[in-house]
C-alpha positions as CSV (number, residue, x, y, z in Angstrom):
1,M,-23.3,-24.2,-7.9
2,E,-20.3,-22.0,-7.2
3,D,-20.4,-18.3,-6.6
4,K,-18.8,-16.1,-9.3
5,L,-18.0,-12.5,-9.7
6,T,-19.6,-11.1,-12.9
7,N,-18.8,-7.9,-14.7
8,R,-21.9,-6.4,-13.2
9,D,-20.9,-7.4,-9.7
10,L,-17.4,-5.9,-10.2
11,A,-18.9,-2.7,-11.5
12,E,-21.2,-2.5,-8.4
13,Q,-18.3,-3.0,-6.0
14,M,-16.2,-0.4,-7.9
15,S,-19.1,2.0,-7.8
16,E,-19.4,1.7,-4.0
17,H,-15.6,1.7,-3.3
18,F,-14.8,4.7,-5.5
19,D,-18.0,6.6,-5.0
20,I,-18.8,6.8,-8.7
21,T,-22.0,6.0,-10.6
22,K,-22.7,2.4,-11.6
23,K,-22.8,3.5,-15.2
24,A,-19.3,4.9,-15.0
25,A,-18.0,1.9,-13.1
26,Q,-19.6,-0.4,-15.8
27,S,-17.8,1.7,-18.5
28,Y,-14.5,1.1,-16.7
29,V,-15.1,-2.6,-16.4
30,D,-16.1,-2.9,-20.0
31,Y,-13.0,-0.9,-21.1
32,L,-10.7,-3.1,-19.0
33,S,-12.2,-6.3,-20.4
34,E,-11.9,-5.0,-24.0
35,L,-8.3,-3.9,-23.4
36,I,-7.3,-7.2,-21.9
37,G,-8.9,-9.1,-24.9
38,Q,-7.2,-6.8,-27.4
39,E,-3.8,-7.3,-25.8
40,L,-4.3,-11.1,-25.9
41,R,-5.5,-11.0,-29.5
42,N,-2.3,-9.1,-30.4
43,G,-0.2,-11.9,-28.8
44,N,0.8,-9.9,-25.7
45,S,0.7,-11.0,-22.1
46,V,-1.3,-9.2,-19.4
47,Y,0.0,-9.1,-15.9
48,L,-2.4,-8.1,-13.0
49,K,-0.4,-7.3,-9.9
50,H,-1.2,-9.8,-7.0
51,V,-3.5,-11.7,-9.3
52,G,-1.5,-13.3,-12.1
53,K,-0.5,-13.3,-15.8
54,L,-2.7,-14.1,-18.8
55,S,-0.9,-15.1,-22.0
56,V,-1.4,-16.8,-25.3
57,V,0.5,-20.0,-26.0
58,E,0.7,-22.1,-29.2
59,R,-0.3,-25.8,-28.6
60,K,1.5,-28.2,-30.8
61,P,-0.4,-30.7,-33.0
62,R,-0.8,-34.1,-31.5
63,V,-2.5,-37.5,-31.8
64,G,-5.4,-38.0,-29.6
65,I,-7.6,-41.1,-29.0
66,N,-11.4,-41.1,-29.3
67,P,-12.4,-42.7,-26.0
68,K,-15.5,-44.3,-27.5
69,T,-14.0,-45.9,-30.6
70,K,-10.4,-46.0,-29.6
71,D,-9.5,-44.5,-33.0
72,K,-6.5,-42.2,-33.3
73,V,-7.4,-38.6,-34.2
74,E,-5.1,-35.8,-35.3
75,V,-5.6,-32.8,-33.1
76,P,-4.4,-29.7,-35.0
77,A,-2.2,-27.0,-33.5
78,R,-4.1,-24.2,-31.9
79,K,-3.7,-21.2,-29.6
80,A,-4.8,-21.2,-26.0
81,I,-5.1,-18.7,-23.3
82,V,-3.3,-19.7,-20.1
83,F,-3.4,-18.1,-16.6
84,K,-0.6,-18.3,-14.1
85,A,-1.5,-17.1,-10.7
86,A,0.8,-14.6,-8.9
87,K,2.7,-15.9,-5.9
88,P,0.7,-13.8,-3.3
89,L,-2.6,-15.2,-4.7
90,K,-1.2,-18.8,-4.7
91,E,0.0,-18.5,-1.1
92,E,-3.4,-17.1,0.0
93,I,-5.4,-19.8,-1.7
94,L,-3.3,-22.9,-1.2
């Protein structure tokens, strides 16, 4: 199982780094999460410096194939959230 950074973990680290209460840090994390979600719901992109860009794209309708029955299936158009990593993050990881 992979390690992951949860909202609670992020709030704890912020609390220690900025010397604020865990409750205040959790409020900031919750607000930031809500703000990012709201911007994406409104169709806007969100750029986080040195991390990357979150944006909403429209996927076109297409014909897919059911792997079990090999029948063709119409896949309707839909919106999807995409993430593009910033160059510094890519260079650090890759």
